N, C-alpha and C positions, 0 to 999 in steps of 0.2 A: 689351189693351195698356196698361200703367200710365203715367201721365204725372207728370212731376216737379212738385211744388209750385212755384208761381209764384216764390217767394224762391230755392228751390234752382236753378231754371232761370237765374235772374238771376246768382247766384253762380258758376254753372258756365259762364258765357258764355265764348266764345273770347277768348284773351288779345290784347292789342294788336298790331298787325302788326309794329312795330319800336320799339326804344328803350324798351320798358315803359311807354309813355304812350299813352293814347287820344287820337285826333284831336278836335278840338273838336266837341261835340254827339254823340259816339259811345260815351261810357262808359255801359254799361247800369245799373250800380249808382247813378251820378249821376242817370240818368234816372228810375229807380225812386224814388230819394229825392225828387225833385222831385214826381213823380206821387202819392207817398203824402202829401206835404205839401198838394198841391193837393186831394186828395180830402177831407182834413180840414177844409180851408177851405170848399169848395163844399158839403160836406154840412152844415156848421154855418151858413154865411151865405146859401147859395143863390147861384145864378150872377150875378144882377145886382148884389148888394151886394159881392161878393167882388172883390178887385183883385189885380193881379200883385204889388203891394207885400205884401200880405197873404200870398201864396203864399211870396215870398221869406223872410219872417219865419218862417213855419211850417215850411218845408222846410230852412231854415238855409243858403241860397245867396244869392249876390249877384244883383242884378238882371241884370247882364251875363251871368252864367252861365245864368240863366233863359231870356234871350232867345235865347241860342246854341242852346238845345233847342227852344223854342217861340216862334213868331213873335208871338202875341197870346193873349188871354184864350179866345177861341173855339177856337184850335188846342189850346191846353192841355186845355181842357175835353173836346174831342172825343178826344183821346188818353188821358185819364183814363177816360172811359167806355168806350172800346175795351178798355183795359187790364182793366176791370172785367168786361165781357162775356166776354173770353177766359178770365179766371180762373173765371167761373161755368160756362162751357161745359166746360173741363177738370175741373172739380171734379165735375160730374154724370157726365161720361164714365167716370171712374175707378170709379163705382159699378156700372157694367154690365159685369159679367164674363161673357165668353163661356164660361168654364170651369164657373162655377156654375150650378145649375138655374134655369129662367126665373123661378120664384116668389121665390127668393132675390134675384135680380138686380134684378127689379121693385120688391121691397120696399126693397132698398138704395137704389135710385135715387130711389124716392119719399121716403124719409126725408130724404136729402140735399137733394133738390129743394125739398121744403116747408119744412125747417128754415132753408135759406138764403133762399129767397124771401120768407118771412114775418119774417126778421130785421129789427131797427131799421136796420141799415146798408143793406140791400137796399131797404126801403121809403123811406128818406131818398133814396137814388139815384134811384129810380123817380120820386118827387116832383119832384126837381130836373130829370130828363130832361123830365118832362111840362111843367114849367114853361118850357122853351125850345122847345117844339114848333113854334110858329109861325115862331120866328126861325132854327131849325136843324132843318128837317123831315128831311132826309137822315140826320142823325145819329140822330135818334129811330127812324127806320125802320130803320136798321142795327142799333141796339141790340136791337130786339125781333124783327126778321125778317131778320138778316144771312144770308150764305151759309151760315154754320155757327152754329146756335143750338140751344137746348134740344130743339126739336121734331125738327131734322135728326139730332142725336145719337141720339135715342131711336128715330127711323125707321131708322137704320142698323142698330141692335141687333135691332129686330123683323124686318128683312129677313134678317138672318143667322140668327135663330132659326126663321123660316119655312123657310128653305133646309135647315136641319137637321131639319125635321120636328117641331119642338116646338110651333109655333103655325100656326093656319090664318087668314090675313088676305088680303082682297082689295084693300082700300083702306088703305095704309100711313099716309098722312096723316091720314085719319080716326081709325084705330086710336090713332095717337100722341096726337091731340087728346083722344080719349076718356079715355085713362089720365091725361093732365095735368090734365084738369078734374076727373076723380074724386078723384085724389090730393090736389089742392089743397084740396078740400072747401070752397071758398068763402073760406077763410082770407085768401088774397092780396088780394081785392077788399075784404074787411071791414078789413084792416089798412090798405091803400092810402088808402081813403076816410075813415079816422079813426073807424070804427065799432067798431074792436077795438084798444085802447091798446097792449096787450102781445102779443108773440108767444104762439102756442098752445104748451102744454107738450108735452113729449116723448111724454107718455102719450096726449094728444089726437091728436097727429100719427100716432102708432102705430096708434091705433084707426082712423083714417081710411084711411090708406095700406093697412093690411091688408084692409079691406072693399074698396078700389079694386083690389087685386090679385085678390081672389076673383071679384069681378064681371067684371074683364077677362078672366081666365082661363075663365070661364063662357061668355063671348062669342066669345072667339079662341083657345081651347085647341084641341089636336089632336083631340079627341073632340066638337068642336063639330058640332051638327046642323044642316045647311043647310036 
């Protein structure tokens, strides 16, 4: 099932209940505008240095409007990170087509996953989240291991493929972890901790993901020898 891009979903949000105007704090386009401004501020300045005034200037809204939507900086930051998490989950989900063969779906998923997770945008977001871990532990935990995340999306796909007879898997969590680790090729950690200044090239990612798919299917393919 395909999911709408984040911006399209916002633009297609239900119309206001009456009078053609949204109630205070309910306009999805205005909320998105604020979150996009907040994202630019937090990614550039970090959580501690950023202020609500910085967000109002970047988002092009008044302070009164900002506080109608978000009670404080912590509330705004949590909403921004939840928005990013949701976007990432939807992005990788679209790559896992139940109609395509397993090899193609895993390859497409791996390419989207590694390209996104090693991008400057994602690395900066991860560093910002890690920076507030002690102050906002529940937010960090939800961002990485929330009820719906990268691993649960992949697990659901693997379960459907096993039911269809295309894979043989006993431990779905372990299988999902195996593929994610192999596909990432260590790039994520190298990028996160500053040992790799630029994202890997498309050719590098392609080489690693293709290898991950081959090894994964050798271990979990329908002809696997137990």
